[in-house]
C-alpha positions as CSV (number, residue, x, y, z in Angstrom):
1,M,42.3,-21.4,9.4
2,T,39.8,-21.3,6.6
3,S,36.2,-20.9,7.7
4,P,33.8,-23.7,6.7
5,A,31.6,-20.9,5.4
6,E,34.3,-19.6,2.9
7,P,33.3,-21.8,-0.1
8,L,29.7,-20.6,0.3
9,I,30.8,-17.0,0.6
10,Q,32.9,-17.2,-2.5
11,Y,30.1,-18.8,-4.4
12,L,27.6,-16.1,-3.3
13,R,30.1,-13.4,-4.3
14,Q,30.4,-14.9,-7.7
15,L,26.7,-14.8,-8.1
16,E,26.5,-11.2,-6.9
17,T,29.3,-10.2,-9.4
18,S,27.2,-11.7,-12.2
19,G,24.3,-9.6,-11.2
20,Q,22.2,-12.1,-9.4
21,T,20.4,-10.7,-6.3
22,H,18.6,-13.7,-4.8
23,V,19.3,-17.4,-4.3
24,H,16.9,-20.2,-3.5
25,V,17.8,-22.9,-0.9
26,D,16.2,-26.2,0.0
27,D,15.5,-27.3,3.5
28,E,18.9,-29.0,3.9
29,A,20.7,-25.8,3.0
30,R,18.6,-23.8,5.4
31,Q,19.6,-26.2,8.1
32,L,23.3,-25.7,7.3
33,L,22.9,-21.9,7.4
34,R,21.0,-22.1,10.6
35,A,23.9,-24.2,12.1
36,F,26.3,-21.5,11.2
37,Y,24.1,-19.0,12.9
38,R,23.8,-21.1,16.1
39,R,27.6,-21.6,16.2
40,A,28.0,-17.8,15.9
41,Q,25.5,-17.3,18.7
42,G,27.8,-19.5,20.8
43,G,30.6,-17.1,20.3
44,Q,32.2,-17.8,16.9
45,A,31.9,-14.3,15.6
46,S,34.1,-14.9,12.6
47,V,31.5,-17.4,11.3
48,A,28.7,-14.9,11.9
49,S,30.4,-12.1,10.1
50,Q,31.3,-14.2,7.1
51,A,28.1,-16.3,6.8
52,A,25.7,-13.4,7.6
53,A,23.7,-15.5,10.0
54,V,20.2,-16.6,9.0
55,P,17.9,-14.7,11.5
56,T,14.6,-15.9,12.9
57,V,11.3,-14.1,13.1
58,V,9.2,-14.9,16.2
59,G,5.5,-14.9,15.7
60,A,2.5,-14.8,18.0
61,G,2.6,-18.6,18.4
62,G,6.3,-18.6,19.2
63,S,7.3,-20.4,15.9
64,D,10.2,-19.3,13.8
65,A,11.1,-19.3,10.1
66,S,14.5,-18.9,8.5
67,T,15.1,-15.9,6.2
68,T,17.4,-16.5,3.2
69,R,19.2,-13.4,2.3
70,A,20.3,-12.3,-1.1
71,P,24.0,-12.3,-1.9
72,S,24.2,-8.5,-1.9
73,E,22.7,-8.5,1.6
74,L,25.5,-10.5,3.1
75,A,27.5,-7.3,3.9
76,A,24.6,-4.9,4.1
77,P,23.4,-3.4,7.4
78,V,19.8,-4.6,6.6
79,A,21.0,-8.2,6.8
80,S,21.8,-7.9,10.6
81,S,19.3,-9.2,13.1
82,A,19.0,-5.7,14.5
83,A,17.5,-4.6,11.2
84,L,14.7,-7.1,10.9
85,P,11.1,-6.5,12.0
86,E,9.9,-8.5,15.0
87,I,6.5,-10.1,15.2
88,Q,5.3,-9.6,18.8
89,G,1.8,-9.7,20.3
90,D,-0.8,-11.9,21.9
91,S,-3.1,-11.7,18.8
92,P,-2.7,-11.4,15.1
93,E,-4.1,-7.9,15.3
94,Q,-1.5,-6.9,17.9
95,C,1.3,-8.4,15.8
96,L,0.1,-6.4,12.8
97,S,0.0,-3.2,14.8
98,G,3.5,-3.9,16.0
99,L,4.7,-4.3,12.4
100,K,3.0,-1.1,11.4
101,A,4.7,0.8,14.2
102,Q,8.1,-0.6,13.2
103,A,7.5,0.3,9.5
104,Q,6.6,3.8,10.3
105,D,10.1,4.6,11.6
106,W,12.0,1.9,9.7
107,A,15.6,3.0,10.0
108,P,17.0,1.3,6.8
109,A,14.3,3.0,4.8
110,K,14.9,6.4,6.4
111,A,18.6,6.0,5.7
112,L,17.9,5.2,2.1
113,G,15.4,8.0,1.6
114,G,13.2,8.3,-1.6
115,F,9.9,7.6,0.1
116,R,6.8,9.8,0.7
117,Q,5.4,10.3,4.2
118,T,2.1,8.4,4.2
119,M,2.3,4.7,5.1
120,V,0.1,2.2,3.3
121,F,0.6,-1.1,5.0
122,S,-2.0,-3.8,4.2
123,S,-5.7,-4.7,4.4
124,G,-7.9,-7.7,4.6
125,N,-8.2,-10.9,6.6
126,L,-5.2,-11.8,8.8
127,G,-6.4,-15.4,8.7
128,A,-6.8,-15.5,4.9
129,D,-5.9,-18.5,2.8
130,L,-5.0,-16.2,-0.1
131,M,-2.5,-13.4,0.0
132,L,-2.0,-11.0,-3.0
133,V,1.2,-8.9,-3.2
134,G,2.1,-5.9,-5.3
135,E,5.2,-3.8,-5.5
136,A,4.3,-0.4,-4.0
137,P,1.4,1.9,-3.2
138,G,0.5,4.6,-5.7
139,F,-1.3,7.9,-5.7
140,D,-4.7,6.5,-4.9
141,E,-3.4,4.1,-2.3
142,E,-1.5,6.9,-0.6
143,R,-4.6,9.2,-0.6
144,L,-6.9,6.5,0.9
145,G,-4.3,4.7,3.0
146,E,-5.2,1.2,1.6
147,P,-3.5,-1.0,-1.0
148,F,-5.1,-1.6,-4.4
149,V,-7.8,1.1,-4.4
150,G,-7.1,2.9,-7.7
151,M,-8.3,1.8,-11.1
152,A,-6.1,-1.3,-10.9
153,G,-7.5,-2.0,-7.5
154,Q,-11.1,-1.8,-8.9
155,K,-10.0,-4.3,-11.6
156,L,-8.6,-6.6,-8.8
157,D,-11.9,-6.3,-6.9
158,A,-13.7,-7.5,-10.1
159,I,-11.3,-10.4,-10.4
160,L,-11.8,-11.4,-6.8
161,R,-15.6,-11.2,-7.2
162,A,-15.3,-13.5,-10.3
163,M,-13.4,-15.9,-8.1
164,G,-16.3,-15.9,-5.5
165,T,-14.4,-13.9,-2.9
166,D,-13.6,-10.2,-2.0
167,R,-10.9,-8.1,-0.5
168,Q,-12.3,-8.6,3.0
169,Q,-11.7,-12.3,2.8
170,V,-8.1,-12.2,1.3
171,Y,-5.0,-10.3,2.5
172,L,-3.6,-7.5,0.4
173,S,-0.2,-6.0,0.7
174,N,2.7,-4.4,-1.2
175,I,6.4,-5.0,-0.6
176,L,7.0,-1.2,-0.1
177,K,5.0,0.4,2.6
178,F,5.4,4.0,1.3
179,R,5.0,5.4,-2.1
180,P,8.3,5.9,-4.0
181,Q,9.1,9.6,-4.3
182,M,10.0,11.5,-7.4
183,P,10.5,15.2,-8.3
184,N,7.4,17.3,-8.9
185,Q,5.3,14.4,-8.0
186,T,1.5,14.6,-8.2
187,V,-0.5,11.6,-9.5
188,N,2.5,10.1,-11.2
189,N,4.2,7.0,-9.8
190,R,7.5,5.3,-10.3
191,K,8.7,1.8,-9.9
192,P,10.7,1.0,-6.8
193,T,14.4,0.4,-7.2
194,A,16.1,-2.9,-6.3
195,K,17.5,-1.4,-3.1
196,E,14.1,-0.1,-2.0
197,L,12.6,-3.6,-2.6
198,E,15.5,-5.1,-0.6
199,V,15.0,-2.7,2.3
200,W,11.3,-3.4,2.6
201,L,11.2,-7.1,1.8
202,P,11.7,-8.2,5.5
203,F,8.2,-6.8,6.3
204,L,6.6,-8.8,3.6
205,Q,8.4,-11.9,4.9
206,A,7.0,-11.1,8.4
207,E,3.5,-10.7,7.0
208,V,3.7,-14.1,5.4
209,E,4.8,-15.5,8.7
210,L,1.9,-13.8,10.5
211,V,-0.9,-14.6,8.0
212,R,0.4,-18.0,7.0
213,P,-1.6,-18.0,3.7
214,K,-2.1,-21.2,1.7
215,V,-1.3,-19.5,-1.5
216,I,0.5,-16.2,-2.5
217,I,-0.2,-14.4,-5.7
218,A,2.6,-12.1,-7.0
219,L,1.1,-9.4,-9.1
220,G,3.4,-8.1,-11.8
221,V,7.0,-8.6,-12.9
222,T,8.6,-6.3,-10.3
223,T,6.9,-8.1,-7.4
224,A,7.6,-11.6,-8.8
225,R,11.3,-10.9,-9.4
226,A,11.7,-9.5,-5.9
227,L,10.1,-12.5,-4.3
228,L,11.6,-15.2,-6.4
229,G,15.0,-13.7,-7.4
230,L,14.3,-14.5,-11.1
231,D,15.2,-12.2,-13.9
232,Q,12.3,-13.3,-16.2
233,S,9.1,-12.0,-17.6
234,V,5.7,-12.6,-16.2
235,E,5.0,-14.8,-19.2
236,D,8.0,-17.0,-18.3
237,M,7.3,-17.1,-14.6
238,R,3.5,-17.7,-14.7
239,G,1.7,-21.0,-15.5
240,E,3.2,-22.9,-12.5
241,F,3.5,-22.7,-8.8
242,H,6.7,-21.5,-7.3
243,T,7.5,-21.5,-3.6
244,Y,8.1,-18.5,-1.3
245,R,9.2,-19.2,2.2
246,G,7.4,-22.6,2.1
247,T,4.2,-21.2,0.6
248,P,3.0,-21.9,-3.0
249,L,3.3,-18.8,-5.0
250,R,1.6,-18.0,-8.4
251,V,2.9,-15.2,-10.6
252,T,0.5,-13.4,-12.8
253,F,0.0,-10.0,-14.5
254,H,-0.7,-6.9,-12.4
255,P,-4.4,-5.8,-12.9
256,S,-3.1,-2.5,-14.4
257,Y,-1.7,-4.5,-17.3
258,I,-5.1,-5.3,-18.6
259,L,-6.9,-2.1,-17.8
260,N,-6.9,-0.5,-21.2
261,D,-7.4,-3.5,-23.5
262,E,-10.3,-5.7,-22.8
263,A,-9.4,-8.0,-25.7
264,T,-5.8,-8.6,-24.6
265,P,-4.9,-12.3,-24.4
266,E,-3.2,-11.6,-21.1
267,K,-6.7,-11.3,-19.6
268,R,-7.3,-15.0,-20.1
269,M,-3.8,-15.9,-18.9
270,L,-4.4,-14.0,-15.7
271,W,-7.7,-15.7,-15.3
272,E,-6.1,-19.1,-15.9
273,D,-3.7,-18.3,-13.0
274,M,-6.7,-17.5,-10.8
275,L,-8.4,-20.7,-11.7
276,A,-5.2,-22.6,-10.8
277,V,-5.2,-20.8,-7.4
278,M,-8.9,-21.6,-6.9
279,E,-8.2,-25.3,-7.6
280,R,-5.2,-25.2,-5.2
281,L,-7.4,-23.7,-2.4
282,G,-10.3,-26.1,-3.1
283,M,-12.6,-23.3,-4.1
284,P,-15.7,-24.3,-6.1
285,I,-15.4,-23.5,-9.9
286,S,-18.4,-23.5,-12.2
287,E,-18.2,-24.2,-15.9
288,K,-19.2,-20.6,-16.4
289,Q,-16.1,-19.5,-14.5
290,R,-13.9,-21.8,-16.4
291,A,-15.1,-20.3,-19.6
292,Y,-14.5,-16.6,-18.7
293,F,-12.5,-14.6,-21.3
294,K,-12.1,-17.5,-23.7
295,R,-12.1,-16.4,-27.3
């Protein structure tokens, strides 16, 4: 008998063959996927193995959120519920500590290899309205154990101050929790691979569930593509709000992009994205702020 999931599986395999790594689903589709999962939990193992059940992440408040997996993850070990971090604890701080403990010995990452030994998880306010996400820690982040502390981090601090906030009031994180490794590595960094992003993305999903920000900012093209599943440039993805796991998401340039050229037009584009986020959050905006970096 043909499984009711078979058409979906064939479609996802076609997307995977074409090179697409992520898919977006609406609420109705999520409900259908969850139905497959619940049927599988009731003993229909064939449906579970073919549909790659949509797992749940349990938070401090006992709520759950569906996790939509990429087509390539349907047959991958990381897609199983046993390879998803759990949010457990009586307080946000306990939940975060639990996530850090799991990340320290994350089996899918250890099996993949290619990471250095010092974990850099996150920093900031666990109750923040604004969450900013990068791709991976670099040399300075590894040295100090905190995200966004190098030259690009200093630029980000200046951007946050211009917005009327600071890193203590927002939540800062990267998709990867360890610096990507490379031969003869000193201060040099490399971009994470697609598989490395895939392996660590469940932790970022758990962080979104824990913090429940009102807006997420994806910094840079690698981060934006990993979160949205789009193969586009920052220029094409920015300028509007996307949605990530039910949360408005704004794509903008990584602060490192504007470090060496104060006159670059991307500086104003980045600031326009920040103004849009401020408006979305109901933050006060002065005329002076609106005029920053205009030519």
